[in-house]
C-alpha positions as CSV (number, residue, x, y, z in Angstrom):
1,M,19.7,-17.4,24.3
2,S,21.4,-14.4,25.9
3,S,20.7,-10.9,24.6
4,R,22.9,-9.0,27.0
5,S,25.1,-6.2,25.8
6,A,28.9,-6.3,26.0
7,D,28.8,-4.6,29.4
8,G,26.5,-7.2,30.8
9,E,23.4,-5.0,30.9
10,D,20.2,-5.8,29.2
11,P,19.2,-3.4,26.5
12,P,16.1,-1.3,27.3
13,I,12.7,-2.6,26.3
14,L,11.4,-0.1,23.6
15,E,7.9,1.2,23.9
16,G,5.4,-1.1,22.2
17,I,7.4,-4.3,22.6
18,S,6.0,-7.0,24.8
19,P,7.8,-7.4,28.2
20,D,8.9,-11.0,27.3
21,A,10.1,-10.0,23.8
22,R,13.8,-10.0,25.0
23,R,13.8,-13.8,25.2
24,S,13.5,-13.9,21.4
25,W,16.2,-11.4,20.7
26,P,19.4,-12.9,19.2
27,S,22.7,-12.5,20.9
28,Q,25.4,-10.2,19.5
29,E,27.5,-13.3,18.7
30,L,24.7,-14.9,16.7
31,I,24.1,-11.6,14.9
32,S,27.7,-11.5,13.9
33,S,27.6,-15.0,12.6
34,W,24.5,-14.3,10.6
35,L,26.2,-11.4,8.8
36,G,28.3,-14.0,6.8
37,D,25.3,-15.6,5.3
38,A,24.9,-15.5,1.5
39,E,21.0,-15.7,1.5
40,P,19.0,-12.6,0.6
41,D,17.9,-10.1,3.3
42,F,15.3,-8.1,1.4
43,E,12.5,-6.8,3.5
44,L,9.6,-6.8,1.1
45,K,6.0,-6.3,2.0
46,P,4.8,-8.4,5.0
47,G,4.7,-12.0,3.9
48,E,7.5,-12.1,1.5
49,A,10.4,-12.8,3.8
50,V,8.7,-15.3,6.1
51,A,9.0,-19.1,5.9
52,V,5.7,-20.9,5.0
53,P,4.7,-24.4,6.3
54,D,5.5,-27.0,3.6
55,D,2.0,-28.1,2.7
56,A,0.1,-27.4,-0.5
57,E,-2.7,-25.3,1.1
58,A,-0.4,-23.1,3.1
59,L,1.9,-22.5,0.1
60,A,-1.1,-21.6,-2.1
61,E,-2.5,-19.1,0.4
62,A,1.0,-17.5,0.9
63,R,1.5,-17.2,-2.9
64,R,-1.9,-15.6,-3.3
65,F,-1.2,-13.2,-0.5
66,R,2.2,-12.2,-2.0
67,D,0.9,-12.0,-5.5
68,V,-2.0,-9.7,-4.5
69,L,0.3,-7.4,-2.5
70,G,2.7,-7.4,-5.4
71,T,0.2,-5.4,-7.4
72,F,0.9,-2.5,-5.2
73,A,3.9,-0.7,-6.7
74,S,6.2,0.9,-4.1
75,G,9.5,2.6,-3.8
76,I,12.7,1.0,-2.6
77,T,14.7,2.2,0.4
78,V,17.8,1.2,2.2
79,V,17.6,1.5,6.0
80,T,21.0,2.2,7.5
81,T,22.6,2.7,10.9
82,L,26.0,2.4,12.6
83,S,26.7,-0.6,14.9
84,G,30.0,-0.7,16.8
85,G,31.2,2.0,14.4
86,E,30.5,-0.2,11.4
87,P,27.8,0.6,8.8
88,V,24.7,-1.6,8.7
89,G,22.1,-1.6,5.9
90,M,19.0,-3.5,4.7
91,T,17.0,-3.1,1.6
92,C,13.4,-2.4,2.6
93,Q,10.3,-2.0,0.4
94,S,7.9,-1.8,3.4
95,F,8.3,1.9,4.2
96,S,5.6,4.6,4.7
97,S,5.0,8.0,6.1
98,V,2.8,8.0,9.3
99,S,2.3,11.5,10.7
100,L,3.2,15.1,10.0
101,D,2.9,16.3,13.6
102,P,5.0,14.8,15.0
103,P,6.9,13.8,11.9
104,L,6.8,10.0,11.9
105,V,7.6,7.3,9.4
106,L,7.6,3.5,9.6
107,F,9.3,0.4,8.2
108,V,8.4,-3.2,8.7
109,P,11.2,-5.7,9.2
110,A,10.6,-9.4,9.6
111,K,11.3,-11.0,12.9
112,T,13.9,-13.1,11.0
113,S,15.7,-10.0,9.8
114,R,19.5,-9.9,10.5
115,A,19.8,-6.2,10.3
116,W,16.9,-5.2,12.5
117,P,18.4,-6.2,15.9
118,L,21.5,-4.1,15.1
119,I,19.2,-1.1,14.2
120,Q,17.2,-1.7,17.3
121,R,20.2,-1.7,19.5
122,A,21.5,1.5,17.9
123,G,18.1,3.3,18.5
124,R,18.4,5.3,15.3
125,F,18.4,4.8,11.6
126,C,18.4,6.6,8.2
127,V,16.0,5.8,5.4
128,N,17.6,6.2,1.9
129,V,15.2,6.5,-1.0
130,L,16.8,4.9,-4.0
131,A,16.9,6.3,-7.5
132,A,16.1,4.4,-10.7
133,D,19.8,3.6,-11.4
134,Q,20.4,2.0,-8.0
135,S,19.0,-1.5,-8.5
136,D,22.5,-2.9,-8.1
137,L,22.9,-1.1,-4.8
138,S,19.5,-2.5,-3.7
139,N,20.7,-6.0,-4.5
140,Q,24.0,-5.5,-2.7
141,M,22.2,-4.2,0.5
142,A,19.8,-7.1,0.2
143,S,22.6,-9.7,0.4
144,R,24.0,-11.2,3.6
145,G,27.6,-10.9,2.5
146,A,30.4,-10.1,4.9
147,D,30.6,-6.4,3.7
148,K,27.5,-4.9,2.2
149,F,29.2,-1.5,2.0
150,S,32.2,-2.6,-0.1
151,G,32.6,0.0,-2.8
152,V,29.6,2.0,-1.6
153,A,30.1,5.7,-1.1
154,W,28.3,7.3,1.8
155,T,28.5,10.1,4.3
156,P,27.2,10.3,7.9
157,S,23.8,11.8,8.4
158,A,23.5,15.1,10.2
159,H,21.6,13.8,13.3
160,S,22.5,10.2,13.9
161,G,25.6,9.7,11.8
162,S,23.9,6.8,10.0
163,P,25.0,6.2,6.4
164,V,23.5,8.5,3.7
165,L,24.1,6.6,0.4
166,D,25.5,8.7,-2.5
167,G,23.0,9.0,-5.4
168,S,19.9,8.4,-3.4
169,L,16.8,10.6,-4.1
170,A,16.3,11.6,-0.5
171,H,17.0,10.5,3.1
172,L,15.2,10.7,6.4
173,D,17.3,10.6,9.6
174,C,15.3,9.1,12.4
175,T,15.3,7.9,16.0
176,I,13.2,4.9,17.0
177,H,10.0,6.2,18.4
178,A,8.1,3.0,19.0
179,V,8.1,-0.7,18.0
180,H,5.0,-2.9,17.8
181,E,4.9,-6.6,17.3
182,A,2.6,-7.5,14.3
183,G,2.4,-11.2,13.5
184,D,5.7,-12.3,12.0
185,H,7.0,-8.7,11.7
186,Y,7.8,-5.6,13.8
187,V,6.3,-2.3,12.9
188,V,9.0,0.2,13.6
189,I,8.0,3.8,14.0
190,G,10.7,6.4,13.6
191,R,10.6,10.1,14.5
192,V,12.2,12.1,11.8
193,Q,15.0,14.4,13.1
194,D,16.3,15.6,9.7
195,L,15.4,15.0,6.1
196,Q,16.8,16.1,2.7
197,A,15.9,15.6,-0.9
198,T,18.1,15.9,-4.0
199,T,17.2,17.2,-7.4
200,R,17.2,13.7,-8.9
201,Q,13.8,12.7,-10.3
202,D,13.3,9.0,-11.3
203,P,12.7,6.6,-8.4
204,L,13.5,2.9,-8.2
205,L,10.2,1.0,-7.9
206,F,9.2,-2.6,-7.1
207,F,6.2,-4.2,-8.9
208,R,5.1,-7.8,-9.3
209,G,8.4,-9.1,-8.1
210,G,10.7,-6.9,-10.2
211,Y,12.3,-3.5,-10.4
212,R,10.5,-0.8,-12.3
213,T,10.7,3.0,-12.7
214,T,8.4,5.8,-13.8
215,D,10.1,6.2,-17.2
């Protein structure tokens, strides 16, 4: 499967990706075809978005893994970028701070993620931290509909121009610092170039498979 860019050149191998990883990268044409899917594209904690072999033991182990990880409540983010001048977004629970000096954060997309190849090619992204009243926005960005941004208000971030979603608690504008293969996921390290917080207080949380908040 070809992964060459429109100009015929291979995209650069990012630090931390195996030299042969390009062979598994989807083509731009296949990415475009995926964007019309109606299935969810919700990057939860590792293990949630990955297919499990259809046998009783494997299913039971996967369910136990997911149920135990589900007891760790976390915030909800939407990771955005621009690809070909068009906004791209994915709902992502697996987000964390990494380092203060240099300022680094991470998110963990599945290898099956449709949005991640577009973010990887852009080389930059913005993490939007969602507020308690943005569950509908989370669901919309988790869809694989033709236009996730229909009716969504956003402005370009200061450094990368990636979408900053109106109403979010905060955003972190990043460039891709490193990418590491980790089982059925990638660990994406971003270097924070700019960050802003609003005066809004209540976060959107995810716990035991459902949305929560601190109220």
